[in-house]
C-alpha positions as CSV (number, residue, x, y, z in Angstrom):
1,M,-4.6,-8.3,-1.5
2,C,-3.9,-5.1,-3.5
3,E,-5.8,-4.1,-6.7
4,L,-3.6,-1.9,-8.9
5,L,-5.4,0.9,-10.7
6,T,-4.4,3.3,-13.4
7,S,-2.6,6.5,-12.6
8,I,-5.8,8.4,-12.7
9,T,-7.3,9.1,-9.3
10,P,-10.3,6.8,-8.9
11,L,-13.6,8.0,-7.6
12,T,-13.5,8.5,-3.8
13,R,-16.6,8.9,-1.6
14,R,-17.4,10.8,1.5
15,V,-16.3,9.1,4.7
16,P,-19.4,7.8,6.6
17,A,-20.1,8.9,10.2
18,G,-18.3,6.7,12.8
19,T,-15.5,5.8,10.4
20,P,-12.1,7.3,11.2
21,D,-10.8,9.4,8.3
22,L,-7.4,8.0,7.2
23,T,-7.0,10.5,4.3
24,G,-3.5,11.9,4.2
25,Q,-1.9,9.2,6.4
26,R,1.3,7.6,5.1
27,R,2.5,4.0,5.5
28,G,5.8,3.3,3.9
29,A,5.5,4.4,0.3
30,L,1.7,4.6,0.4
31,T,-0.4,7.7,1.0
32,V,-4.1,7.5,1.6
33,V,-6.0,9.5,-1.0
34,G,-9.6,8.9,0.0
35,Y,-12.4,6.6,1.1
36,F,-13.4,4.0,-1.5
37,G,-16.3,2.2,0.2
38,P,-17.3,-0.5,2.7
39,G,-15.5,-3.8,2.9
40,R,-16.6,-6.7,0.7
41,N,-17.3,-9.2,3.5
42,S,-19.6,-9.5,6.4
43,K,-16.9,-8.4,8.9
44,G,-17.4,-4.8,7.7
45,G,-14.4,-2.6,7.7
46,S,-13.6,-0.1,5.0
47,R,-11.6,0.2,1.8
48,W,-9.4,3.2,1.0
49,V,-7.7,4.5,-2.2
50,V,-3.9,4.8,-1.7
51,R,-1.2,6.2,-4.0
52,C,2.3,4.7,-4.1
53,E,5.4,6.9,-4.5
54,C,5.8,5.2,-8.0
55,G,2.5,6.8,-9.0
56,L,0.2,3.8,-9.1
57,Y,-3.1,3.7,-7.1
58,S,-4.5,0.7,-5.3
59,I,-7.3,-0.1,-2.9
60,R,-6.4,-1.3,0.6
61,R,-8.4,-2.3,3.7
62,G,-8.5,0.1,6.6
63,R,-7.0,-2.3,9.0
64,T,-4.0,-2.9,6.6
65,I,-3.3,0.8,6.5
66,K,-3.5,1.2,10.3
67,R,-0.9,-1.5,10.8
68,K,2.6,-0.2,11.3
69,N,4.3,-2.0,8.4
70,M,7.6,-0.5,7.5
71,D,7.8,-1.9,3.9
72,D,4.3,-1.0,2.7
73,Y,4.2,-0.4,-1.1
74,C,2.2,-1.4,-4.1
75,S,2.6,-4.9,-5.7
76,A,4.6,-3.4,-8.6
77,C,7.2,-2.0,-6.3
78,G,7.1,-5.2,-4.3
79,R,8.1,-7.2,-7.3
80,E,11.0,-4.8,-8.0
81,K,12.3,-5.2,-4.4
82,A,11.9,-9.0,-4.6
83,E,14.1,-9.0,-7.8
84,F,16.7,-6.8,-6.0
85,V,16.8,-9.2,-3.0
86,K,17.1,-12.3,-5.3
87,E,20.0,-10.6,-7.2
88,F,21.6,-9.5,-3.9
89,V,21.5,-13.0,-2.4
90,H,23.0,-14.4,-5.6
91,Q,25.9,-11.8,-5.5
92,H,26.6,-11.7,-1.7
93,G,25.3,-15.0,-0.4
94,R,23.1,-13.3,2.2
95,R,19.8,-11.3,2.4
96,P,20.3,-7.6,2.4
97,D,19.9,-5.6,5.6
98,Y,17.1,-3.0,5.7
99,W,19.4,-0.1,5.0
100,E,20.8,-1.9,1.9
101,L,17.4,-2.1,0.2
102,P,16.6,0.5,-2.5
103,A,14.5,3.4,-1.5
């Protein structure tokens, strides 16, 4: 789950020893800005601040960022793409191919 934040960079912390630094990595429309803190559950992990191309910030788990997910974007952009797909299906009677999706 993604938590949307304001367009102001949230407080980031120093990456602890033993945790791989993901800062600067890109996944789809998201760029890792910095380390946010440890995971919320007993499984550990880490949470990272990411910035979407649309300008919104969110917090993502480290394992989510490491996954090779072609369509990785914030939930606001995800809603826009979902609306586009719904309208495309209505007009063309089929789901759009990857290259037909908006950038």
